[in-house]
C-alpha positions in Angstrom: -12.5 0.8 27.4 -12.9 0.0 23.4 -10.2 -0.7 21.7 -9.5 0.7 18.5 -9.7 -0.4 15.6 -7.1 -1.0 12.7 -7.4 0.8 9.8 -7.4 -1.3 6.6 -4.9 0.6 4.9 -2.3 -0.1 8.0 -2.8 -4.1 8.3 0.2 -6.1 7.1 -0.1 -7.5 4.0 -0.7 -11.1 3.3 2.7 -12.9 2.9 2.8 -15.9 0.5 5.8 -17.1 -2.2 5.4 -15.7 -6.0 4.7 -17.4 -8.7 7.2 -18.0 -10.3 7.4 -22.3 -12.4 10.5 -22.7 -12.6 12.9 -20.7 -10.6 12.8 -23.8 -7.7 11.3 -21.6 -4.8 9.8 -23.9 -1.9 6.3 -24.6 -1.8 6.2 -24.1 2.6 6.4 -20.3 3.8 8.9 -21.2 6.4 11.5 -18.3 5.1 9.2 -15.6 3.6 10.1 -12.3 4.7 8.5 -10.2 7.0 6.8 -7.2 5.6 9.2 -5.0 7.9 12.4 -6.0 6.1 10.3 -4.5 2.8 9.2 -0.9 4.6 13.3 -0.9 4.9 13.6 -0.5 2.0 11.2 1.2 1.0 11.9 4.0 3.5 15.4 4.2 2.8 15.5 4.3 -0.7 16.8 7.3 -2.4 15.9 7.1 -5.9 12.8 4.7 -6.9 11.7 3.8 -10.7 7.6 4.2 -11.2 6.4 2.4 -14.1 3.3 3.8 -15.8 1.1 3.4 -18.7 0.9 5.4 -21.9 -3.2 5.5 -22.4 -3.3 7.9 -25.3 -3.5 8.1 -29.0 -0.2 8.2 -30.8 -1.0 11.3 -32.5 -3.6 13.4 -30.5 -3.4 16.1 -33.7 -4.7 13.4 -36.1 -8.1 12.1 -36.9 -8.0 8.8 -34.7 -7.8 5.5 -36.9 -9.0 2.1 -36.5 -5.8 1.3 -35.0 -6.2 0.5 -30.9 -4.3 3.0 -28.5 -0.2 3.7 -27.5 -0.6 1.9 -24.3 3.4 0.7 -23.8 5.1 1.2 -20.7 6.7 4.3 -19.3 9.4 4.6 -16.6 11.5 7.0 -15.1 13.6 7.6 -11.9 11.7 9.8 -9.3 12.4 10.8 -5.2 9.7 10.1 -3.1 8.6 8.4 0.7 7.3 5.7 2.3 4.9 7.0 4.2 1.9 5.8 6.5 1.7 2.4 3.7 1.4 4.7 0.4 4.5 5.5 -1.8 4.0 9.3 -2.2 5.7 11.8 -4.6 5.7 14.9 -6.5 6.1 15.3 -10.2 4.7 18.1 -12.6 1.6 18.2 -13.9 2.7 17.7 -17.7 5.1 15.4 -17.0 4.7 12.1 -19.4 4.2 10.3 -15.6 1.5 13.0 -14.8 -0.5 12.1 -17.7 -0.4 8.7 -17.5 -1.9 8.8 -14.2 -4.5 10.9 -14.8 -5.6 8.1 -17.5 -4.6 4.8 -16.1 -3.6 5.5 -12.5 -2.6 1.7 -12.3 1.8 2.0 -11.5 4.8 0.3 -10.4 6.8 1.4 -8.1 11.0 -0.2 -7.5 13.4 1.0 -5.1 17.1 1.4 -6.0 18.8 -1.5 -4.7 17.9 -5.0 -7.1 20.5 -6.4 -4.6 17.4 -6.3 -2.2 14.8 -5.1 -4.5 11.0 -4.1 -3.4 8.5 -4.2 -6.4 5.2 -2.0 -5.1 2.2 -3.2 -7.8 -0.5 -0.5 -7.1 -2.9 2.4 -7.4 -1.8 5.9 -7.6 -4.8 8.7 -6.2 -4.3 12.3 -5.8 -2.9 12.9 -2.0 -4.7 15.1 0.3 -3.0 17.9 1.3 -2.6 16.7 4.8 -0.6 14.3 3.6 1.2 16.7 1.4 1.8 18.8 4.5 3.7 15.3 6.2 4.7 14.9 2.2 6.6 18.8 2.2 8.5 18.5 5.0 9.9 14.8 4.9 11.3 14.8 1.8 12.7 18.8 2.4 14.6 16.4 4.9 15.0 13.4 2.8 16.7 15.2 0.3 18.1 18.7 1.7 15.8 19.7 -1.1 13.7 23.3 -0.6 10.3 23.2 -1.7 9.7 26.7 -1.0 9.3 27.9 -4.3 6.4 25.0 -4.6 4.5 24.8 -1.9 1.8 27.0 -2.8 0.8 24.9 -6.2 1.7 21.5 -4.3 -1.1 23.0 -1.1 -3.9 25.1 -3.8 -3.7 21.0 -5.5 -2.5 22.8 -8.7 1.0 20.3 -9.6 0.0 16.5 -8.3 0.8 14.7 -5.2 0.7 11.0 -5.9 -0.2 8.7 -2.7 0.7 4.9 -4.2 -1.5 2.5 -2.7 -0.2 -0.7 -2.7 -2.0 -4.0 -3.9 0.5 -6.4 -4.7 4.4 -6.3 -3.5 7.5 -8.3 -4.0 10.3 -9.0 -2.1 13.4 -10.6 -3.9 16.5 -10.4 -1.8 19.1 -12.4 -4.4 21.2 -13.5 -1.5 18.6 -15.8 -0.3 16.4 -15.8 -3.9 15.1 -19.0 -3.1 14.8 -19.3 0.2 13.1 -16.2 0.8 11.5 -14.3 -2.3 8.1 -13.2 -1.2 5.1 -11.9 -2.8 2.8 -9.8 -0.3 -1.2 -9.2 -1.0 -3.2 -6.4 0.8 -6.5 -5.9 1.4 -8.5 -3.1 0.0 -7.9 0.5 0.9 -11.3 1.9 3.0 
């Protein structure tokens, strides 16, 4: 019987040391954190920080001048889930996060506990309906929050649910910072 191939999205990422000159990190791979350490923290975090990039012209009602667009970062707290190797969260379609991600899908997700920080650099995409169904039931359980009033808009794709596919992640454990700081690189998704 043929064995099932593992999906690229579920292959463990490759661990290495982060590039942090001057911090005294070892050059060997001894002591690197396992990806399971990061996933545990991504799953248990209650609040997450998301940073998106503003990519609109500062004043859209005025004629555009030669000056460049506003590309400053925007950081906000969100609720969400680590599900199937991606970070999923919902937001209003008119929110700054949603508008930023519509223009630039690059973003950063961070867990709430900076003593055992997990930082994920990734690309946001619109989650499909099966991912949204799975997300909503788990989200309601995790946050004890009734999404009944929003389900129709979410399932009809009128309101966004984003799935952030990681490219890079960092695990920084304050207690073992020098010995265990880890960088994970992900294979490109399907």
